[in-house]
C-alpha positions as CSV (number, residue, x, y, z in Angstrom):
1,M,-30.0,31.7,25.7
2,E,-28.2,29.1,27.7
3,K,-29.3,26.3,25.4
4,R,-28.2,28.3,22.3
5,T,-24.7,28.8,23.8
6,R,-24.5,25.1,24.7
7,A,-25.6,24.1,21.1
8,A,-23.0,26.5,19.5
9,T,-20.2,25.1,21.8
10,A,-21.2,21.6,21.0
11,G,-21.0,22.3,17.3
12,S,-17.6,24.0,17.6
13,L,-16.3,21.2,19.7
14,A,-17.7,18.5,17.2
15,A,-15.7,20.4,14.4
16,M,-12.5,20.3,16.6
17,A,-13.1,16.6,17.1
18,A,-13.4,16.0,13.4
19,F,-10.1,18.0,12.8
20,G,-8.5,16.1,15.6
21,A,-9.6,12.8,14.3
22,S,-8.4,13.6,10.7
23,E,-4.9,14.5,12.1
24,L,-4.5,11.5,14.2
25,T,-5.7,9.2,11.3
26,A,-3.1,10.9,9.0
27,G,-0.4,10.4,11.6
28,L,-1.2,6.8,12.2
29,L,-1.8,5.8,8.6
30,G,0.9,7.0,6.2
31,S,-1.2,6.8,3.2
32,V,-4.0,9.0,4.7
33,P,-3.4,12.8,4.1
34,S,-4.1,15.6,6.5
35,L,-7.3,17.0,5.2
36,V,-6.6,20.3,6.9
37,E,-3.4,20.7,5.0
38,S,-5.0,19.6,1.8
39,I,-7.6,22.3,2.0
40,G,-4.8,24.7,2.9
41,D,-3.0,23.6,-0.2
42,V,-5.9,24.3,-2.4
43,I,-6.3,27.8,-1.0
44,V,-2.6,28.5,-1.6
45,D,-2.9,27.4,-5.2
46,T,-6.1,29.2,-6.0
47,V,-5.8,32.5,-3.8
48,P,-5.1,35.6,-6.0
49,T,-1.4,36.7,-5.9
50,P,-2.1,40.0,-4.1
51,I,-3.5,38.1,-1.2
52,K,-0.6,35.9,-1.1
53,D,1.7,38.8,-1.1
54,W,-0.2,40.4,1.8
55,A,-0.1,37.3,3.9
56,I,3.7,37.0,3.4
57,A,4.0,40.6,4.3
58,V,2.0,40.5,7.4
59,F,2.9,36.8,8.7
60,G,6.3,36.3,7.1
61,V,7.5,32.6,7.7
62,Y,4.4,32.0,9.7
63,D,2.0,32.5,6.7
64,K,1.3,28.7,6.4
65,L,0.7,28.4,10.2
66,A,-1.6,31.6,9.9
67,L,-3.5,29.8,7.1
68,I,-3.9,26.6,9.1
69,I,-5.2,28.5,12.1
70,G,-7.6,30.4,9.9
71,I,-8.9,27.2,8.4
72,I,-9.5,25.8,11.9
73,A,-11.1,29.1,13.1
74,V,-13.5,29.1,10.2
75,G,-14.3,25.5,11.0
76,L,-15.0,26.2,14.5
77,L,-17.3,29.1,13.4
78,V,-19.2,26.9,11.0
79,G,-19.4,24.3,13.6
80,A,-21.0,26.7,15.9
81,V,-23.6,27.6,13.3
82,V,-24.2,23.7,12.7
83,G,-24.7,23.2,16.3
84,L,-27.5,25.9,16.5
85,L,-29.1,24.4,13.5
86,A,-28.8,20.9,14.6
87,A,-30.3,21.5,18.1
88,G,-33.6,21.8,16.3
89,K,-33.0,19.6,13.2
90,R,-30.6,16.7,14.0
91,W,-30.2,15.7,10.3
92,V,-28.3,19.1,9.7
93,G,-25.3,17.9,11.6
94,P,-24.5,14.7,9.6
95,F,-25.4,16.5,6.4
96,V,-22.9,19.3,6.8
97,F,-20.2,17.1,8.0
98,V,-20.7,15.0,4.9
99,V,-20.5,17.9,2.7
100,F,-17.3,19.0,4.3
101,G,-15.9,15.5,4.2
102,V,-16.5,15.4,0.5
103,A,-14.9,18.8,0.1
104,G,-11.8,17.5,2.0
105,V,-11.5,14.4,-0.3
106,V,-11.7,16.6,-3.4
107,A,-9.1,18.9,-2.1
108,A,-6.8,16.1,-1.1
109,V,-7.1,14.3,-4.4
110,S,-6.5,17.4,-6.3
111,Q,-3.3,17.7,-4.6
112,G,-2.2,14.2,-5.8
113,E,-3.2,12.3,-2.6
114,S,-4.7,8.8,-3.1
115,L,-8.5,8.6,-3.4
116,L,-8.7,5.6,-0.9
117,G,-6.6,7.3,1.6
118,S,-8.5,10.6,1.4
119,V,-11.8,8.7,1.7
120,V,-10.6,6.9,4.7
121,G,-9.3,10.2,6.5
122,A,-12.7,12.0,5.6
123,A,-14.9,9.1,6.8
124,V,-13.1,8.9,10.1
125,A,-13.4,12.8,10.5
126,V,-17.0,12.8,9.5
127,A,-18.0,9.8,11.7
128,V,-16.2,11.4,14.8
129,G,-17.7,14.9,14.1
130,V,-21.2,13.5,13.9
131,V,-20.9,11.3,17.1
132,V,-19.4,14.0,19.1
133,L,-22.1,16.6,18.1
134,D,-24.9,14.2,18.7
135,F,-23.4,13.3,22.2
136,L,-22.9,17.0,23.3
137,L,-26.2,18.1,22.0
138,E,-27.8,15.3,24.0
139,R,-25.9,16.5,27.1
140,A,-26.8,20.1,26.3
141,E,-30.5,19.5,26.1
142,R,-30.7,17.0,29.1
143,P,-33.1,18.5,31.6
144,S,-31.8,19.2,35.3
145,P,-33.7,20.3,38.4
146,E,-30.9,22.7,39.1
147,M,-29.6,24.9,36.3
148,D,-26.0,25.2,37.9
149,E,-25.8,21.5,38.0
150,S,-26.8,21.2,34.3
151,R,-24.3,23.7,33.4
152,R,-21.7,22.0,35.5
153,R,-22.2,18.7,33.8
154,F,-21.9,20.2,30.4
155,L,-18.9,22.2,31.2
156,V,-17.2,19.1,32.4
157,T,-18.1,17.1,29.3
158,A,-17.0,19.9,27.0
159,G,-13.7,20.3,28.9
160,A,-13.1,16.6,28.6
161,T,-13.7,16.7,25.0
162,V,-11.3,19.6,24.4
163,V,-8.6,17.6,26.3
164,V,-9.2,14.4,24.2
165,V,-9.3,16.4,21.0
166,A,-6.2,18.3,21.8
167,L,-4.3,15.0,22.6
168,A,-5.5,13.4,19.4
169,A,-4.5,16.4,17.3
170,G,-1.3,16.8,18.9
171,T,-0.3,13.1,18.6
172,G,-1.3,13.3,14.9
173,R,0.8,16.3,14.3
174,M,3.7,14.7,16.0
175,L,3.4,11.5,13.9
176,I,2.8,13.4,10.8
177,G,6.1,15.4,11.4
178,R,8.0,12.4,12.2
179,S,6.9,10.6,9.1
180,R,7.9,13.5,7.0
181,R,11.2,13.8,8.6
182,L,11.9,10.0,7.9
183,A,10.6,10.6,4.4
184,A,12.9,13.4,3.8
185,R,15.7,11.1,4.9
186,R,14.6,8.6,2.4
187,G,14.5,11.3,-0.2
188,A,18.2,12.1,0.5
189,V,19.3,8.5,0.1
190,D,21.7,8.3,-2.9
191,L,21.6,4.8,-4.2
192,P,24.8,3.3,-5.4
193,S,25.5,2.2,-8.8
194,P,25.1,-1.6,-9.4
195,V,28.0,-3.7,-10.3
196,E,25.6,-5.5,-12.5
197,A,22.9,-3.3,-14.1
198,A,19.7,-4.7,-15.4
199,P,19.3,-3.6,-19.1
200,A,16.3,-1.6,-20.1
201,P,13.5,-3.6,-21.7
202,A,13.9,-3.9,-25.4
203,P,10.9,-3.0,-27.6
204,E,10.3,-6.7,-28.5
205,M,9.7,-7.4,-24.8
206,Q,6.8,-5.2,-24.7
207,M,3.5,-5.3,-26.5
208,D,1.4,-2.4,-27.3
209,V,-2.1,-3.4,-26.4
210,E,-4.6,-1.2,-24.6
211,G,-5.6,-2.6,-21.3
212,L,-2.5,-4.9,-21.0
213,S,-0.4,-4.7,-17.8
214,S,2.9,-2.9,-18.2
215,L,6.0,-5.0,-18.3
216,V,7.4,-3.2,-15.3
217,T,4.8,-2.3,-12.6
218,S,5.2,1.3,-11.3
219,N,5.8,1.7,-7.5
220,S,2.5,3.3,-7.0
221,D,0.7,0.5,-8.7
222,F,2.6,-2.3,-7.1
223,Y,0.2,-4.4,-4.9
224,R,0.8,-4.1,-1.0
225,I,-0.2,-6.9,1.3
226,D,1.2,-7.0,4.9
227,T,0.1,-7.4,8.5
228,A,1.1,-3.7,9.4
229,L,-1.8,-1.7,10.7
230,S,0.1,1.4,9.9
231,I,3.2,1.6,7.7
232,P,6.4,1.5,9.9
233,Q,8.4,4.6,9.7
234,V,12.1,3.4,9.9
235,D,14.8,5.9,10.8
236,I,17.9,5.0,8.7
237,E,20.1,6.8,11.2
238,T,19.4,4.2,13.8
239,W,18.4,1.2,11.7
240,T,20.5,-1.8,11.6
241,L,20.4,-5.3,10.0
242,K,21.3,-8.2,12.3
243,I,22.6,-11.6,11.0
244,T,22.1,-14.2,13.8
245,G,21.5,-17.8,14.7
246,M,23.5,-20.6,13.1
247,V,26.4,-18.7,11.7
248,D,30.0,-18.5,12.7
249,R,30.4,-14.8,12.9
250,P,27.1,-13.0,13.8
251,Y,27.1,-9.3,12.9
252,E,25.2,-6.2,12.6
253,M,25.5,-3.5,9.9
254,D,23.9,-0.1,9.5
255,F,22.3,1.4,6.3
256,E,25.6,2.9,5.1
257,E,27.4,-0.4,5.4
258,L,24.7,-2.1,3.5
259,L,24.8,0.4,0.7
260,A,28.7,0.0,0.5
261,M,28.3,-3.7,-0.5
262,D,28.3,-4.7,-4.2
263,M,24.7,-4.1,-5.5
264,V,22.9,-5.8,-8.4
265,E,19.8,-5.0,-10.4
266,R,17.3,-7.8,-11.1
267,Y,13.8,-7.8,-12.6
268,V,11.7,-10.1,-10.3
269,T,7.9,-10.8,-10.4
270,L,6.5,-11.0,-6.8
271,S,3.1,-12.6,-6.0
272,C,0.9,-12.8,-2.9
273,V,-0.2,-16.2,-1.9
274,S,-3.5,-14.7,-1.4
275,N,-3.9,-13.9,-5.2
276,R,-6.8,-15.7,-6.7
277,V,-6.7,-17.1,-10.3
278,G,-6.9,-13.9,-12.5
279,G,-6.1,-11.6,-9.5
280,D,-3.9,-8.5,-9.3
281,L,-1.8,-9.3,-6.2
282,V,1.2,-9.6,-8.5
283,G,3.7,-7.2,-9.8
284,N,7.0,-7.0,-11.6
285,A,9.7,-4.5,-10.6
286,K,13.3,-3.9,-11.1
287,W,15.0,-4.3,-7.7
288,L,18.4,-3.1,-6.6
289,G,20.1,-5.0,-3.8
290,V,22.7,-7.1,-2.3
291,P,22.7,-10.8,-3.1
292,L,21.5,-12.5,0.1
293,S,24.3,-15.1,-0.4
294,A,26.8,-12.3,0.1
295,V,25.2,-11.2,3.2
296,L,25.1,-14.8,4.7
297,D,28.7,-15.8,3.6
298,R,30.0,-12.8,5.4
299,A,28.5,-14.4,8.6
300,G,29.5,-18.0,7.7
301,V,26.5,-20.3,7.5
302,I,26.9,-23.3,9.8
303,P,26.1,-26.7,8.2
304,G,22.6,-27.9,9.2
305,A,21.1,-24.5,9.0
306,S,18.2,-25.3,6.8
307,Q,15.8,-22.3,7.2
308,V,16.4,-18.5,6.7
309,V,14.1,-16.5,8.9
310,G,13.4,-12.8,8.0
311,R,12.2,-10.5,10.9
312,A,10.6,-7.2,10.3
313,V,10.8,-4.1,12.6
314,D,7.1,-4.7,13.5
315,G,7.7,-8.3,14.5
316,F,6.5,-10.0,11.3
317,T,8.4,-13.1,10.3
318,V,9.0,-15.2,7.2
319,G,10.8,-18.6,6.7
320,F,12.3,-20.3,3.6
321,P,14.8,-23.0,2.8
322,T,18.6,-21.9,3.1
323,Q,18.8,-23.7,-0.3
324,A,16.8,-21.1,-1.9
325,V,19.7,-18.6,-1.3
326,Y,22.2,-20.8,-3.2
327,D,20.3,-22.7,-5.8
328,G,20.9,-19.9,-8.5
329,R,17.7,-18.0,-8.1
330,E,17.6,-14.3,-7.4
331,A,17.6,-13.8,-3.6
332,L,18.3,-10.1,-2.5
333,V,18.4,-7.8,0.3
334,A,16.8,-5.1,-1.7
335,V,17.1,-1.3,-1.0
336,G,15.8,0.1,-4.3
337,M,12.7,-0.4,-6.5
338,N,12.4,0.8,-10.1
339,G,15.4,3.3,-9.7
340,E,14.5,4.9,-6.4
341,P,14.8,3.9,-2.7
342,L,12.2,1.5,-1.6
343,P,8.8,3.4,-0.9
344,A,7.9,3.2,2.9
345,E,5.0,1.0,1.9
346,H,7.2,-1.5,0.2
347,G,9.7,-1.8,2.9
348,F,12.0,1.1,3.2
349,P,14.9,0.9,4.0
350,A,15.5,-2.8,3.2
351,R,13.5,-5.8,2.3
352,L,14.0,-9.4,1.2
353,V,13.1,-10.4,-2.5
354,V,13.3,-14.1,-3.3
355,A,12.2,-15.1,-6.8
356,G,9.8,-18.1,-7.0
357,L,8.6,-17.9,-3.4
358,Y,5.3,-16.3,-2.4
359,G,5.7,-13.1,-0.3
360,Y,4.3,-14.8,2.9
361,V,7.3,-17.1,3.2
362,S,10.0,-14.8,1.9
363,A,9.4,-11.0,1.1
364,T,10.1,-9.5,4.6
365,K,9.5,-5.7,4.4
366,W,11.2,-3.3,6.9
367,L,13.9,-5.9,7.4
368,A,15.6,-5.9,10.8
369,E,17.1,-9.3,11.2
370,I,18.0,-12.5,9.4
371,E,18.3,-15.6,11.6
372,L,19.6,-19.0,10.4
373,T,18.0,-21.9,12.1
374,T,16.7,-25.4,11.3
375,W,13.5,-26.2,9.4
376,D,11.9,-27.8,12.4
377,D,12.9,-25.2,15.0
378,F,10.8,-22.3,13.8
379,D,7.5,-21.6,12.1
380,A,7.0,-18.1,10.6
381,Y,4.0,-15.9,11.2
382,W,1.6,-17.4,8.8
383,V,2.4,-21.2,9.3
384,P,0.6,-21.6,12.7
385,R,-2.3,-19.7,11.1
386,G,-3.0,-22.7,8.6
387,W,-0.8,-21.7,5.6
388,S,1.8,-24.1,4.2
389,K,5.4,-23.7,5.4
390,V,6.6,-24.3,1.8
391,G,5.4,-21.5,-0.7
392,P,6.7,-21.9,-4.2
393,V,5.0,-19.6,-6.6
394,K,2.7,-21.5,-9.0
395,T,2.8,-20.9,-12.6
396,Q,0.1,-18.5,-13.6
397,S,-1.5,-16.7,-16.5
398,R,-4.1,-13.9,-16.6
399,I,-6.2,-12.3,-19.2
400,D,-6.0,-8.5,-18.9
401,T,-8.2,-7.5,-21.8
402,P,-11.0,-8.0,-22.6
403,R,-12.3,-7.7,-18.9
404,S,-14.8,-10.3,-17.7
405,G,-18.3,-9.2,-18.3
406,E,-17.3,-6.6,-20.8
407,Q,-19.5,-5.9,-23.8
408,I,-17.4,-5.4,-26.9
409,G,-17.9,-4.8,-30.6
410,T,-17.1,-7.2,-33.7
411,E,-14.1,-5.3,-34.8
412,P,-10.8,-7.2,-34.6
413,R,-8.9,-7.0,-31.3
414,A,-6.4,-8.8,-29.1
415,I,-6.9,-11.0,-26.2
416,A,-4.0,-10.1,-24.0
417,G,-2.5,-10.6,-20.6
418,V,0.6,-11.6,-18.6
419,A,2.1,-15.1,-17.4
420,W,4.6,-15.8,-14.8
421,A,6.7,-18.6,-13.3
422,P,9.5,-16.8,-11.5
423,N,12.7,-18.9,-11.2
424,V,11.6,-21.0,-14.0
425,G,10.3,-18.8,-16.8
426,I,7.4,-18.9,-19.3
427,E,7.8,-21.1,-22.4
428,R,4.2,-21.0,-23.9
429,V,0.8,-19.5,-23.4
430,E,-2.5,-20.9,-24.9
431,V,-5.9,-19.5,-25.3
432,Q,-9.2,-21.3,-25.9
433,I,-12.3,-19.5,-27.1
434,D,-15.6,-21.3,-26.1
435,D,-14.9,-25.1,-26.9
436,Q,-12.6,-24.7,-29.8
437,A,-9.2,-26.0,-29.8
438,W,-6.4,-24.2,-27.7
439,V,-4.4,-21.8,-29.8
440,E,-0.9,-20.8,-29.0
441,A,-0.7,-17.0,-28.3
442,E,2.1,-14.8,-29.3
443,L,4.7,-14.2,-26.5
444,A,6.8,-11.0,-26.1
445,E,10.5,-11.8,-25.7
446,S,11.5,-12.6,-22.2
447,L,12.8,-9.8,-19.9
448,A,14.1,-12.5,-17.5
449,D,13.0,-15.8,-16.4
450,D,12.0,-14.2,-13.0
451,S,9.9,-11.7,-14.8
452,W,6.3,-12.1,-16.2
453,R,5.9,-12.1,-19.9
454,Q,3.2,-10.4,-21.9
455,W,1.2,-12.4,-24.4
456,K,-1.6,-11.7,-27.0
457,L,-3.8,-13.4,-29.5
458,D,-5.5,-11.6,-32.4
459,W,-9.3,-12.2,-32.3
460,A,-12.0,-11.5,-34.8
461,P,-15.0,-11.5,-32.3
462,T,-18.4,-12.9,-33.6
463,A,-21.7,-11.8,-32.0
464,G,-22.9,-13.6,-29.0
465,Q,-21.5,-14.6,-25.6
466,H,-18.0,-16.1,-25.4
467,R,-16.0,-17.9,-22.8
468,I,-12.2,-17.2,-23.0
469,R,-9.6,-19.3,-21.0
470,V,-5.8,-19.1,-20.8
471,R,-3.1,-21.5,-19.5
472,A,0.6,-21.3,-19.4
473,T,3.4,-23.8,-19.7
474,D,6.7,-23.1,-18.0
475,K,10.2,-23.9,-19.1
476,S,10.2,-27.1,-17.0
477,G,7.4,-28.4,-19.1
478,Y,4.7,-28.0,-16.6
479,T,1.3,-26.7,-17.9
480,Q,-1.3,-25.2,-15.6
481,T,-3.9,-27.5,-14.2
482,D,-7.4,-26.8,-14.8
483,Q,-8.3,-27.8,-11.2
484,M,-9.7,-24.9,-9.4
485,A,-8.3,-24.4,-5.8
486,P,-8.5,-21.5,-3.5
487,P,-5.4,-19.5,-2.3
488,A,-5.1,-21.3,1.0
489,P,-3.1,-23.1,2.0
490,D,-0.3,-22.7,-0.6
491,G,-1.6,-20.7,-3.5
492,A,-4.5,-20.9,-6.1
493,T,-4.6,-23.0,-9.1
494,G,-6.9,-23.1,-12.2
495,W,-7.2,-21.6,-15.6
496,H,-8.3,-17.8,-15.7
497,T,-11.7,-17.8,-17.3
498,I,-13.7,-14.8,-18.5
499,R,-17.0,-14.2,-20.4
500,V,-17.7,-11.4,-22.8
501,T,-20.7,-10.3,-24.8
502,V,-20.0,-9.3,-28.4
503,T,-22.6,-7.0,-30.0
């Protein structure tokens, strides 16, 4: 009887540990949902109306809390049963935890959460639950000459587990609550109307080809590459932007002051230096922000200040030539993205957007400070790690459709993709099929020189295997080199090449 009680306790504690790990992960990583809440949401959506009415009548405003407690209680009960079964067959524990993990993922995804975030949360919960169960069962079954000593050891271990789990779950709940409060404040932000609005894309700027990247990348599809382990949650009520360094009038402004400045809208394509030829670490968005020149002019840049350093709230830094602020390119302190406040993962409340420079030298998210200094006096985050201090975006083109390795039929179709050369603009795109002559592709009208352009080439495929290559020429007259180079240290080069099979 003693061993069965210990096994049941071990199972319940393992379930608690899984719940706690799920909550802590959700609190630390903003993109990971609370699986407990996701399951609760599914129950709320599917439970018959009479039961909902009964719950409201009995629990009132605490009906959601009662549901969460009920889910946890059921989890503890199931955990106890799992502990009893796993005491004799250890495979039962991992099996049941994986089943519940999959159920949690399905529940979260059905509520609109990301698949990747849901899988990460479930994987952490399952792993913790299995490890804790195995550890506690091993302690429960460990023989001891004295029964009281064996019981004492198990109780101490169980008690310590309860404390750790409670701290993890409590911390996770606190972080989740804070993230939601800050998200609510973001949702309440009323972006100002720009003094210069970007026109909506005209029909001739967009091509209707299946598989072709959209002209404007949605916020949810826009790539995210940064050094933040978890997304910084910035409170706009306390956030400020400092302008420091080699300026006549250093100053600091809060979010309301920033929003009060004259805003402009610009379409700008951003690319990560880590993007390989043909890669997807690139996106085009409509940004709302204050021209960086206006922010710096207010401070008065001292002659000789040759580098702009952007600092994020998490300590990340970038650095780019001061000249880039004043050479006519688009350089913004952005607060909006595609018509809404910056998403948290893309830098809310403010970030830098500088056309024609890779993100690692310019695109500071969660911006906290802009410092003016000399080129030699400071090396930003990635420079000591072997990346080039100068990071102009290289002219690039990509084939979106067909996909490399795809099997297609002989019916006529389009080869299509996008090309970009921010701050310069795309002049021409050419496609080569096998060893035939290069053929100029049809270009959509340009949205802006800082924006990528869609292109396509009508093709009547013939049976067999085919190699397709693309190259772009920008408005300076430069044509992409065929020399393949990796992203390090200053961006990849080469022609995007795919191979398809026509049957």
